[in-house]
MARZA-311501 format. One record per residue (C-alpha): residue number from 0; x, y, z. Coordinates in Angstrom, 2 decimals. Layout:
MARZA-311501
<r k="NUM" xx="X" yy="Y" zz="Z"/>
...
This chain:
MARZA-311501
<r k="0" xx="4.20" yy="-27.86" zz="-3.54"/>
<r k="1" xx="7.01" yy="-27.94" zz="-0.97"/>
<r k="2" xx="9.10" yy="-24.89" zz="-0.16"/>
<r k="3" xx="12.21" yy="-26.75" zz="-1.31"/>
<r k="4" xx="10.90" yy="-27.11" zz="-4.85"/>
<r k="5" xx="9.31" yy="-23.65" zz="-5.14"/>
<r k="6" xx="11.29" yy="-20.97" zz="-6.92"/>
<r k="7" xx="11.82" yy="-18.03" zz="-4.61"/>
<r k="8" xx="11.83" yy="-14.32" zz="-5.43"/>
<r k="9" xx="14.67" yy="-12.24" zz="-4.06"/>
<r k="10" xx="13.77" yy="-9.63" zz="-1.46"/>
<r k="11" xx="16.56" yy="-7.32" zz="-0.29"/>
<r k="12" xx="16.60" yy="-5.97" zz="3.26"/>
<r k="13" xx="18.30" yy="-2.98" zz="4.92"/>
<r k="14" xx="18.09" yy="-2.58" zz="8.68"/>
<r k="15" xx="18.09" yy="0.81" zz="10.42"/>
<r k="16" xx="21.50" yy="0.66" zz="12.10"/>
<r k="17" xx="23.93" yy="3.43" zz="11.06"/>
<r k="18" xx="27.38" yy="4.43" zz="12.33"/>
<r k="19" xx="28.81" yy="6.17" zz="9.23"/>
<r k="20" xx="27.53" yy="8.57" zz="6.54"/>
<r k="21" xx="27.41" yy="5.63" zz="4.12"/>
<r k="22" xx="24.81" yy="3.96" zz="6.32"/>
<r k="23" xx="22.21" yy="6.71" zz="6.63"/>
<r k="24" xx="18.67" yy="6.04" zz="5.46"/>
<r k="25" xx="18.86" yy="7.72" zz="2.08"/>
<r k="26" xx="22.03" yy="5.77" zz="1.30"/>
<r k="27" xx="20.27" yy="2.55" zz="2.29"/>
<r k="28" xx="17.45" yy="3.28" zz="-0.15"/>
<r k="29" xx="19.97" yy="3.93" zz="-2.93"/>
<r k="30" xx="21.84" yy="0.72" zz="-2.15"/>
<r k="31" xx="18.59" yy="-1.24" zz="-2.21"/>
<r k="32" xx="17.84" yy="0.28" zz="-5.63"/>
<r k="33" xx="21.14" yy="-1.09" zz="-6.90"/>
<r k="34" xx="20.99" yy="-4.45" zz="-5.11"/>
<r k="35" xx="17.48" yy="-5.21" zz="-6.33"/>
<r k="36" xx="18.47" yy="-4.52" zz="-9.95"/>
<r k="37" xx="16.16" yy="-1.56" zz="-10.47"/>
<r k="38" xx="18.67" yy="0.00" zz="-12.87"/>
<r k="39" xx="17.49" yy="-2.50" zz="-15.49"/>
<r k="40" xx="13.89" yy="-1.31" zz="-15.03"/>
<r k="41" xx="14.62" yy="2.27" zz="-16.11"/>
<r k="42" xx="15.82" yy="3.06" zz="-19.64"/>
<r k="43" xx="17.34" yy="6.39" zz="-20.73"/>
<r k="44" xx="14.55" yy="8.79" zz="-21.65"/>
<r k="45" xx="11.85" yy="6.87" zz="-19.78"/>
<r k="46" xx="8.97" yy="8.78" zz="-18.27"/>
<r k="47" xx="9.23" yy="6.98" zz="-14.92"/>
<r k="48" xx="6.35" yy="7.10" zz="-12.47"/>
<r k="49" xx="7.32" yy="7.15" zz="-8.80"/>
<r k="50" xx="4.12" yy="5.78" zz="-7.31"/>
<r k="51" xx="3.60" yy="6.69" zz="-3.67"/>
<r k="52" xx="0.98" yy="7.82" zz="-1.17"/>
<r k="53" xx="1.20" yy="11.49" zz="-0.21"/>
<r k="54" xx="-0.81" yy="10.91" zz="2.98"/>
<r k="55" xx="-4.19" yy="12.32" zz="3.92"/>
<r k="56" xx="-4.08" yy="15.72" zz="5.61"/>
<r k="57" xx="-3.59" yy="14.96" zz="9.33"/>
<r k="58" xx="-1.50" yy="11.82" zz="8.73"/>
<r k="59" xx="2.19" yy="12.29" zz="9.56"/>
<r k="60" xx="3.52" yy="8.74" zz="9.15"/>
<r k="61" xx="3.41" yy="8.69" zz="5.35"/>
<r k="62" xx="6.61" yy="8.00" zz="3.39"/>
<r k="63" xx="9.30" yy="10.62" zz="3.97"/>
<r k="64" xx="9.95" yy="12.96" zz="1.00"/>
<r k="65" xx="13.70" yy="12.66" zz="1.65"/>
<r k="66" xx="13.55" yy="8.91" zz="1.04"/>
<r k="67" xx="11.61" yy="9.56" zz="-2.16"/>
<r k="68" xx="14.39" yy="11.94" zz="-3.25"/>
<r k="69" xx="16.87" yy="9.07" zz="-3.01"/>
<r k="70" xx="14.81" yy="7.06" zz="-5.52"/>
<r k="71" xx="14.40" yy="10.08" zz="-7.80"/>
<r k="72" xx="18.17" yy="10.61" zz="-7.83"/>
<r k="73" xx="18.77" yy="6.98" zz="-8.84"/>
<r k="74" xx="16.23" yy="7.20" zz="-11.66"/>
<r k="75" xx="17.86" yy="10.41" zz="-12.91"/>
<r k="76" xx="21.27" yy="8.69" zz="-12.89"/>
<r k="77" xx="19.82" yy="6.16" zz="-15.32"/>
<r k="78" xx="18.62" yy="8.92" zz="-17.63"/>
<r k="79" xx="14.98" yy="8.50" zz="-16.66"/>
<r k="80" xx="12.57" yy="11.40" zz="-16.23"/>
<r k="81" xx="10.88" yy="10.76" zz="-12.89"/>
<r k="82" xx="7.57" yy="12.20" zz="-11.74"/>
<r k="83" xx="5.77" yy="11.63" zz="-8.43"/>
<r k="84" xx="2.24" yy="10.35" zz="-8.76"/>
<r k="85" xx="-0.89" yy="9.01" zz="-7.06"/>
<r k="86" xx="-4.61" yy="8.92" zz="-7.88"/>
<r k="87" xx="-7.59" yy="10.71" zz="-6.40"/>
<r k="88" xx="-9.59" yy="9.08" zz="-3.63"/>
<r k="89" xx="-13.03" yy="7.53" zz="-3.84"/>
<r k="90" xx="-14.02" yy="8.96" zz="-0.46"/>
<r k="91" xx="-14.24" yy="12.65" zz="0.34"/>
<r k="92" xx="-11.10" yy="14.14" zz="1.91"/>
<r k="93" xx="-8.02" yy="16.20" zz="1.16"/>
<r k="94" xx="-7.10" yy="14.13" zz="-1.95"/>
<r k="95" xx="-10.52" yy="13.77" zz="-3.60"/>
<r k="96" xx="-9.62" yy="15.89" zz="-6.66"/>
<r k="97" xx="-6.41" yy="16.79" zz="-8.45"/>
<r k="98" xx="-6.13" yy="20.32" zz="-7.08"/>
<r k="99" xx="-6.65" yy="19.41" zz="-3.41"/>
<r k="100" xx="-4.48" yy="16.33" zz="-3.86"/>
<r k="101" xx="-1.59" yy="18.41" zz="-5.17"/>
<r k="102" xx="-1.98" yy="20.91" zz="-2.34"/>
<r k="103" xx="-1.88" yy="18.09" zz="0.24"/>
<r k="104" xx="1.28" yy="16.67" zz="-1.35"/>
<r k="105" xx="2.96" yy="20.06" zz="-1.14"/>
<r k="106" xx="1.86" yy="20.54" zz="2.48"/>
<r k="107" xx="3.51" yy="17.19" zz="3.29"/>
<r k="108" xx="6.84" yy="18.21" zz="1.81"/>
<r k="109" xx="6.79" yy="16.56" zz="-1.62"/>
<r k="110" xx="7.58" yy="19.75" zz="-3.55"/>
<r k="111" xx="10.28" yy="19.94" zz="-6.22"/>
<r k="112" xx="12.71" yy="21.70" zz="-3.87"/>
<r k="113" xx="12.85" yy="18.52" zz="-1.74"/>
<r k="114" xx="12.21" yy="15.67" zz="-4.17"/>
<r k="115" xx="13.64" yy="17.11" zz="-7.44"/>
<r k="116" xx="10.64" yy="15.70" zz="-9.33"/>
<r k="117" xx="7.33" yy="17.20" zz="-10.48"/>
<r k="118" xx="4.01" yy="15.93" zz="-9.14"/>
<r k="119" xx="1.39" yy="14.61" zz="-11.55"/>
<r k="120" xx="-1.96" yy="13.29" zz="-10.31"/>
<r k="121" xx="-2.29" yy="10.31" zz="-12.63"/>
<r k="122" xx="-6.06" yy="10.28" zz="-13.12"/>
<r k="123" xx="-6.42" yy="14.04" zz="-13.63"/>
<r k="124" xx="-8.37" yy="16.81" zz="-12.00"/>
<r k="125" xx="-11.65" yy="14.91" zz="-11.62"/>
<r k="126" xx="-10.46" yy="11.30" zz="-11.97"/>
<r k="127" xx="-11.50" yy="11.07" zz="-15.62"/>
<r k="128" xx="-8.10" yy="10.20" zz="-17.12"/>
<r k="129" xx="-8.81" yy="6.47" zz="-17.47"/>
<r k="130" xx="-7.32" yy="3.66" zz="-19.56"/>
<r k="131" xx="-8.88" yy="0.21" zz="-20.05"/>
<r k="132" xx="-6.40" yy="-2.65" zz="-19.54"/>
<r k="133" xx="-7.39" yy="-6.21" zz="-20.55"/>
<r k="134" xx="-6.37" yy="-8.84" zz="-17.96"/>
<r k="135" xx="-8.80" yy="-11.81" zz="-18.36"/>
<r k="136" xx="-8.77" yy="-13.00" zz="-14.76"/>
<r k="137" xx="-11.33" yy="-14.45" zz="-12.33"/>
<r k="138" xx="-13.30" yy="-11.28" zz="-11.54"/>
<r k="139" xx="-12.32" yy="-8.91" zz="-14.35"/>
<r k="140" xx="-11.81" yy="-9.16" zz="-18.08"/>
<r k="141" xx="-10.60" yy="-5.56" zz="-18.12"/>
<r k="142" xx="-9.62" yy="-3.11" zz="-15.39"/>
<r k="143" xx="-9.59" yy="0.68" zz="-15.35"/>
<r k="144" xx="-6.18" yy="2.20" zz="-14.57"/>
<r k="145" xx="-5.18" yy="5.89" zz="-14.36"/>
<r k="146" xx="-4.13" yy="7.04" zz="-17.81"/>
<r k="147" xx="-0.76" yy="8.50" zz="-16.80"/>
<r k="148" xx="0.20" yy="5.31" zz="-14.95"/>
<r k="149" xx="-0.41" yy="3.32" zz="-18.13"/>
<r k="150" xx="1.43" yy="5.90" zz="-20.25"/>
<r k="151" xx="4.61" yy="5.80" zz="-18.12"/>
<r k="152" xx="7.32" yy="3.54" zz="-19.56"/>
<r k="153" xx="8.62" yy="2.39" zz="-16.17"/>
<r k="154" xx="7.68" yy="2.75" zz="-12.52"/>
<r k="155" xx="9.14" yy="2.64" zz="-9.02"/>
<r k="156" xx="6.54" yy="1.90" zz="-6.35"/>
<r k="157" xx="7.32" yy="3.16" zz="-2.83"/>
<r k="158" xx="4.92" yy="1.87" zz="-0.19"/>
<r k="159" xx="4.59" yy="2.48" zz="3.53"/>
<r k="160" xx="3.71" yy="-0.96" zz="4.95"/>
<r k="161" xx="1.00" yy="-0.67" zz="7.61"/>
<r k="162" xx="-2.39" yy="-2.00" zz="8.69"/>
<r k="163" xx="-5.76" yy="-1.58" zz="6.98"/>
<r k="164" xx="-9.27" yy="-2.07" zz="8.35"/>
<r k="165" xx="-10.49" yy="-4.05" zz="5.32"/>
<r k="166" xx="-7.37" yy="-5.47" zz="3.65"/>
<r k="167" xx="-5.60" yy="-6.33" zz="6.92"/>
<r k="168" xx="-2.45" yy="-4.63" zz="5.71"/>
<r k="169" xx="-1.42" yy="-2.31" zz="2.92"/>
<r k="170" xx="1.87" yy="-2.61" zz="1.05"/>
<r k="171" xx="3.05" yy="-2.84" zz="-2.55"/>
<r k="172" xx="0.04" yy="-4.77" zz="-3.86"/>
<r k="173" xx="-2.52" yy="-2.37" zz="-2.40"/>
<r k="174" xx="-0.47" yy="0.61" zz="-3.59"/>
<r k="175" xx="-0.76" yy="-0.79" zz="-7.11"/>
<r k="176" xx="-4.42" yy="-1.79" zz="-6.88"/>
<r k="177" xx="-6.18" yy="1.11" zz="-5.19"/>
<r k="178" xx="-3.34" yy="3.55" zz="-5.74"/>
<r k="179" xx="-3.18" yy="3.19" zz="-9.54"/>
<r k="180" xx="-6.94" yy="3.12" zz="-10.12"/>
<r k="181" xx="-9.12" yy="6.15" zz="-10.84"/>
<r k="182" xx="-12.31" yy="6.48" zz="-8.83"/>
<r k="183" xx="-14.28" yy="4.23" zz="-11.19"/>
<r k="184" xx="-11.62" yy="1.53" zz="-10.75"/>
<r k="185" xx="-11.61" yy="1.89" zz="-7.00"/>
<r k="186" xx="-15.38" yy="1.49" zz="-7.04"/>
<r k="187" xx="-15.09" yy="-1.74" zz="-9.04"/>
<r k="188" xx="-12.77" yy="-3.16" zz="-6.38"/>
<r k="189" xx="-15.04" yy="-2.16" zz="-3.51"/>
<r k="190" xx="-17.66" yy="-4.80" zz="-4.20"/>
<r k="191" xx="-18.85" yy="-4.71" zz="-0.58"/>
<r k="192" xx="-21.86" yy="-2.78" zz="0.67"/>
<r k="193" xx="-22.00" yy="-1.55" zz="4.25"/>
<r k="194" xx="-24.83" yy="-1.72" zz="6.75"/>
<r k="195" xx="-25.55" yy="-0.20" zz="10.18"/>
<r k="196" xx="-26.21" yy="-2.11" zz="13.40"/>
<r k="197" xx="-28.84" yy="0.12" zz="14.97"/>
<r k="198" xx="-28.18" yy="-1.31" zz="18.43"/>
<r k="199" xx="-24.62" yy="0.03" zz="18.31"/>
<r k="200" xx="-25.34" yy="3.29" zz="16.46"/>
<r k="201" xx="-25.28" yy="6.36" zz="18.74"/>
<r k="202" xx="-26.43" yy="8.80" zz="16.07"/>
<r k="203" xx="-23.18" yy="10.80" zz="15.92"/>
<r k="204" xx="-23.62" yy="11.29" zz="12.14"/>
<r k="205" xx="-19.88" yy="10.88" zz="11.44"/>
<r k="206" xx="-20.71" yy="8.47" zz="8.59"/>
<r k="207" xx="-23.31" yy="10.88" zz="7.22"/>
<r k="208" xx="-20.73" yy="13.67" zz="7.04"/>
<r k="209" xx="-18.07" yy="11.72" zz="5.14"/>
<r k="210" xx="-20.15" yy="9.71" zz="2.64"/>
<r k="211" xx="-19.22" yy="10.94" zz="-0.87"/>
<r k="212" xx="-22.45" yy="9.56" zz="-2.41"/>
<r k="213" xx="-24.92" yy="10.81" zz="0.22"/>
<r k="214" xx="-25.87" yy="7.18" zz="0.79"/>
<r k="215" xx="-26.24" yy="7.71" zz="4.55"/>
<r k="216" xx="-29.41" yy="9.19" zz="6.02"/>
<r k="217" xx="-30.18" yy="10.02" zz="9.65"/>
<r k="218" xx="-33.59" yy="9.09" zz="11.05"/>
<r k="219" xx="-34.62" yy="8.92" zz="14.70"/>
<r k="220" xx="-31.01" yy="9.47" zz="15.76"/>
<r k="221" xx="-29.83" yy="6.41" zz="13.83"/>
<r k="222" xx="-27.83" yy="6.12" zz="10.61"/>
<r k="223" xx="-29.17" yy="4.20" zz="7.63"/>
<r k="224" xx="-27.19" yy="3.28" zz="4.49"/>
<r k="225" xx="-28.96" yy="3.04" zz="1.14"/>
<r k="226" xx="-27.46" yy="-0.04" zz="-0.59"/>
<r k="227" xx="-28.42" yy="1.34" zz="-4.00"/>
<r k="228" xx="-26.34" yy="4.48" zz="-3.44"/>
<r k="229" xx="-23.47" yy="2.91" zz="-1.48"/>
<r k="230" xx="-20.29" yy="2.52" zz="-3.57"/>
<r k="231" xx="-18.42" yy="0.54" zz="-0.91"/>
<r k="232" xx="-15.60" yy="3.03" zz="-0.31"/>
<r k="233" xx="-15.46" yy="2.11" zz="3.40"/>
<r k="234" xx="-15.09" yy="5.64" zz="4.75"/>
<r k="235" xx="-18.09" yy="5.10" zz="7.06"/>
<r k="236" xx="-16.38" yy="2.02" zz="8.48"/>
<r k="237" xx="-13.24" yy="4.03" zz="9.18"/>
<r k="238" xx="-14.88" yy="6.94" zz="11.01"/>
<r k="239" xx="-17.40" yy="4.96" zz="13.08"/>
<r k="240" xx="-15.88" yy="4.90" zz="16.56"/>
<r k="241" xx="-18.66" yy="2.68" zz="17.94"/>
<r k="242" xx="-18.18" yy="-0.02" zz="15.28"/>
<r k="243" xx="-21.83" yy="0.20" zz="14.26"/>
<r k="244" xx="-20.96" yy="0.01" zz="10.55"/>
<r k="245" xx="-20.06" yy="-3.37" zz="9.13"/>
<r k="246" xx="-20.35" yy="-5.86" zz="6.28"/>
<r k="247" xx="-20.65" yy="-9.60" zz="5.75"/>
<r k="248" xx="-17.03" yy="-10.57" zz="6.39"/>
<r k="249" xx="-17.72" yy="-14.22" zz="5.49"/>
<r k="250" xx="-18.48" yy="-13.46" zz="1.83"/>
<r k="251" xx="-17.76" yy="-9.86" zz="0.91"/>
<r k="252" xx="-14.18" yy="-9.53" zz="2.13"/>
<r k="253" xx="-12.66" yy="-12.45" zz="0.21"/>
<r k="254" xx="-13.99" yy="-11.14" zz="-3.09"/>
<r k="255" xx="-12.78" yy="-7.64" zz="-2.24"/>
<r k="256" xx="-9.26" yy="-8.95" zz="-1.67"/>
<r k="257" xx="-9.22" yy="-10.91" zz="-4.93"/>
<r k="258" xx="-10.53" yy="-7.95" zz="-6.91"/>
<r k="259" xx="-7.83" yy="-5.77" zz="-5.44"/>
<r k="260" xx="-5.10" yy="-8.25" zz="-6.42"/>
<r k="261" xx="-6.39" yy="-8.40" zz="-9.99"/>
<r k="262" xx="-6.30" yy="-4.62" zz="-10.23"/>
<r k="263" xx="-2.70" yy="-4.69" zz="-9.05"/>
<r k="264" xx="-1.93" yy="-7.11" zz="-11.86"/>
<r k="265" xx="-3.55" yy="-4.75" zz="-14.37"/>
<r k="266" xx="-1.61" yy="-1.74" zz="-13.08"/>
<r k="267" xx="1.71" yy="-3.22" zz="-14.23"/>
<r k="268" xx="0.59" yy="-5.51" zz="-17.06"/>
<r k="269" xx="2.20" yy="-3.30" zz="-19.73"/>
<r k="270" xx="5.42" yy="-2.85" zz="-17.71"/>
<r k="271" xx="6.71" yy="-6.36" zz="-17.13"/>
<r k="272" xx="10.37" yy="-6.18" zz="-15.98"/>
<r k="273" xx="10.07" yy="-2.39" zz="-15.85"/>
<r k="274" xx="8.79" yy="-1.97" zz="-12.27"/>
<r k="275" xx="10.64" yy="-1.99" zz="-8.94"/>
<r k="276" xx="9.13" yy="-1.99" zz="-5.45"/>
<r k="277" xx="10.38" yy="-0.55" zz="-2.15"/>
<r k="278" xx="8.49" yy="-1.05" zz="1.12"/>
<r k="279" xx="9.10" yy="1.20" zz="4.11"/>
<r k="280" xx="8.81" yy="-0.88" zz="7.28"/>
<r k="281" xx="8.75" yy="1.92" zz="9.85"/>
<r k="282" xx="5.81" yy="3.46" zz="11.71"/>
<r k="283" xx="3.71" yy="0.34" zz="11.15"/>
<r k="284" xx="0.42" yy="1.90" zz="12.19"/>
<r k="285" xx="-2.93" yy="0.05" zz="12.40"/>
<r k="286" xx="-4.49" yy="2.17" zz="9.64"/>
<r k="287" xx="-3.82" yy="3.21" zz="6.07"/>
<r k="288" xx="-2.27" yy="6.64" zz="5.47"/>
<r k="289" xx="-5.68" yy="7.56" zz="4.01"/>
<r k="290" xx="-6.99" yy="8.32" zz="7.51"/>
<r k="291" xx="-6.44" yy="11.87" zz="8.84"/>
<r k="292" xx="-4.50" yy="10.71" zz="11.89"/>
<r k="293" xx="-1.54" yy="8.47" zz="12.79"/>
<r k="294" xx="-1.93" yy="5.96" zz="15.60"/>
<r k="295" xx="0.95" yy="4.50" zz="17.60"/>
<r k="296" xx="3.07" yy="1.94" zz="15.69"/>
<r k="297" xx="2.20" yy="-1.70" zz="16.32"/>
<r k="298" xx="5.81" yy="-2.93" zz="16.47"/>
<r k="299" xx="9.32" yy="-1.43" zz="16.60"/>
<r k="300" xx="10.69" yy="-0.02" zz="13.33"/>
<r k="301" xx="12.32" yy="-2.72" zz="11.21"/>
<r k="302" xx="13.89" yy="-1.28" zz="8.05"/>
<r k="303" xx="13.50" yy="-1.08" zz="4.27"/>
<r k="304" xx="12.90" yy="-3.84" zz="1.72"/>
<r k="305" xx="13.07" yy="-3.97" zz="-2.08"/>
<r k="306" xx="12.16" yy="-6.46" zz="-4.80"/>
<r k="307" xx="10.88" yy="-6.73" zz="-8.36"/>
<r k="308" xx="8.14" yy="-9.03" zz="-7.01"/>
<r k="309" xx="5.37" yy="-7.19" zz="-5.12"/>
<r k="310" xx="3.81" yy="-10.36" zz="-3.70"/>
<r k="311" xx="7.08" yy="-11.68" zz="-2.27"/>
<r k="312" xx="7.91" yy="-8.21" zz="-0.94"/>
<r k="313" xx="4.62" yy="-7.90" zz="0.93"/>
<r k="314" xx="4.97" yy="-11.48" zz="2.21"/>
<r k="315" xx="8.40" yy="-10.69" zz="3.64"/>
<r k="316" xx="7.11" yy="-7.53" zz="5.32"/>
<r k="317" xx="4.11" yy="-9.41" zz="6.70"/>
<r k="318" xx="6.39" yy="-12.05" zz="8.22"/>
<r k="319" xx="8.88" yy="-9.54" zz="9.65"/>
<r k="320" xx="6.13" yy="-7.52" zz="11.35"/>
<r k="321" xx="4.55" yy="-10.64" zz="12.82"/>
<r k="322" xx="7.93" yy="-11.87" zz="14.10"/>
<r k="323" xx="8.12" yy="-8.85" zz="16.44"/>
<r k="324" xx="6.85" yy="-8.34" zz="19.96"/>
<r k="325" xx="4.13" yy="-5.69" zz="19.90"/>
<r k="326" xx="4.85" yy="-2.22" zz="21.23"/>
<r k="327" xx="3.31" yy="-1.53" zz="24.65"/>
<r k="328" xx="0.16" yy="0.54" zz="24.31"/>
<r k="329" xx="-0.39" yy="-0.20" zz="20.61"/>
<r k="330" xx="-3.90" yy="-0.82" zz="19.27"/>
<r k="331" xx="-3.79" yy="-4.58" zz="19.67"/>
<r k="332" xx="-6.43" yy="-6.61" zz="21.48"/>
<r k="333" xx="-4.58" yy="-9.88" zz="20.81"/>
<r k="334" xx="-1.61" yy="-11.33" zz="18.89"/>
<r k="335" xx="1.07" yy="-9.36" zz="20.72"/>
<r k="336" xx="3.72" yy="-12.10" zz="20.85"/>
<r k="337" xx="6.39" yy="-12.98" zz="18.25"/>
<r k="338" xx="4.95" yy="-15.14" zz="15.49"/>
<r k="339" xx="1.37" yy="-13.92" zz="15.94"/>
<r k="340" xx="-0.51" yy="-11.97" zz="13.26"/>
<r k="341" xx="-0.40" yy="-8.35" zz="14.43"/>
<r k="342" xx="-2.84" yy="-7.20" zz="11.77"/>
<r k="343" xx="-5.43" yy="-9.77" zz="12.86"/>
<r k="344" xx="-4.84" yy="-8.47" zz="16.38"/>
<r k="345" xx="-6.19" yy="-5.12" zz="15.19"/>
<r k="346" xx="-8.67" yy="-6.25" zz="12.56"/>
<r k="347" xx="-9.68" yy="-9.84" zz="13.43"/>
<r k="348" xx="-12.07" yy="-10.34" zz="10.50"/>
<r k="349" xx="-9.58" yy="-9.45" zz="7.78"/>
<r k="350" xx="-8.02" yy="-11.95" zz="5.38"/>
<r k="351" xx="-4.73" yy="-10.38" zz="4.33"/>
<r k="352" xx="-3.18" yy="-13.71" zz="3.29"/>
<r k="353" xx="-5.49" yy="-13.76" zz="0.25"/>
<r k="354" xx="-3.09" yy="-11.17" zz="-1.19"/>
<r k="355" xx="-0.41" yy="-13.84" zz="-1.44"/>
<r k="356" xx="-2.62" yy="-16.74" zz="-2.53"/>
<r k="357" xx="-4.51" yy="-14.89" zz="-5.27"/>
<r k="358" xx="-1.45" yy="-12.83" zz="-6.21"/>
<r k="359" xx="0.36" yy="-16.03" zz="-7.10"/>
<r k="360" xx="-2.72" yy="-17.47" zz="-8.85"/>
<r k="361" xx="-3.11" yy="-14.51" zz="-11.22"/>
<r k="362" xx="0.61" yy="-14.25" zz="-12.02"/>
<r k="363" xx="1.36" yy="-11.08" zz="-10.06"/>
<r k="364" xx="4.25" yy="-12.68" zz="-8.13"/>
<r k="365" xx="5.34" yy="-15.50" zz="-5.83"/>
<r k="366" xx="4.69" yy="-16.07" zz="-2.15"/>
<r k="367" xx="8.04" yy="-17.77" zz="-1.54"/>
<r k="368" xx="11.00" yy="-15.44" zz="-1.06"/>
<r k="369" xx="14.67" yy="-15.36" zz="-0.17"/>
<r k="370" xx="15.48" yy="-12.52" zz="2.21"/>
<r k="371" xx="18.90" yy="-11.02" zz="1.45"/>
<r k="372" xx="20.32" yy="-8.39" zz="3.83"/>
<r k="373" xx="22.63" yy="-5.62" zz="2.63"/>
<r k="374" xx="26.20" yy="-6.23" zz="3.81"/>
<r k="375" xx="27.74" yy="-2.78" zz="4.34"/>
<r k="376" xx="28.43" yy="-3.72" zz="7.97"/>
<r k="377" xx="29.28" yy="-7.32" zz="7.20"/>
<r k="378" xx="30.39" yy="-8.05" zz="10.77"/>
<r k="379" xx="27.13" yy="-6.94" zz="12.39"/>
<r k="380" xx="24.41" yy="-6.71" zz="9.73"/>
<r k="381" xx="21.69" yy="-9.30" zz="9.90"/>
<r k="382" xx="18.11" yy="-9.81" zz="8.88"/>
<r k="383" xx="15.53" yy="-10.22" zz="11.64"/>
<r k="384" xx="13.91" yy="-13.59" zz="12.06"/>
<r k="385" xx="11.13" yy="-14.39" zz="9.60"/>
<r k="386" xx="9.09" yy="-17.53" zz="8.99"/>
<r k="387" xx="11.08" yy="-20.72" zz="8.91"/>
<r k="388" xx="9.40" yy="-21.62" zz="5.61"/>
<r k="389" xx="11.28" yy="-18.83" zz="3.86"/>
<r k="390" xx="15.02" yy="-18.80" zz="3.28"/>
<r k="391" xx="17.23" yy="-16.08" zz="4.75"/>
<r k="392" xx="20.50" yy="-15.75" zz="2.90"/>
<r k="393" xx="23.43" yy="-15.25" zz="5.23"/>
């Protein structure tokens, strides 16, 4: 199907230029809320989930609480009752249970005094608050979503767009898929099983220390992963500095990506036309905010984007990042020039584009988009160059 005959989803863009109080970042977020039509998503009296990622302890490039406050204020104007939410992690870390997760969120500035909204960990203290959602798609007939995500009447999803060692990148779709699933749902998405290349393994035991299932054993100064115990969370892959941990990228990764997309579909199945998405396109680091560090950004900061279509939104962010020249010194071994895939430059085996292909196939959204810049500074505002196959409204 040609681009000319494909219906395009609207994606609204705000750059980072500011010369007046009306152009500061919180005002840009509020204007995107209005421009993207999010007011129609929130009804008076709604319990409205504000889905975000509070950041692992040690990460400092997670979404800013002051930007979240701007979204909370707009929801409150509509008469909604916003609450901030996320789900517990599959791997061990500072967000593995509801108590530690809440403490991490408070340490990172998401308390009521800043955001004006309470925090509710959507899958409960031990990730047992689970709802079954029927979806009838390629890999799943039903998916398991956090109970309080399903119970919310509407939702605003705020995502920090960045790289990811398995998914290639993480944006709105991944925030829905992994971010709205309890641990059992995360495990269903992680269909892969990891293995150790003994020639590369130096016996540091970093994987042994982080494995939540005790699937890693150390013998003769080498790590070994028990495939019967492995749940595929990928934490061993993240912490292995010598790249001794891996998987079969030819087969495992494609299925992982498709499973993730189907979970994203299930996360909003009962909220059609009641969900808005904002992507933060600053501090585009190589890794997810789940890691306890923040590497140098891959490209210069770009701005903020909003849409009611998570697939189109992520596609626009993907294109805008790849249109940039890489920052000097960033973690890129290739693909540093405009038009080259920066995420493949970090993680060459990943297949991030499956997000768009399968997302469209399952009915989550459209790949084709129309990028529409905000026009507060009509004489100077412009959208950065994206793929020629997508329209940019002047």
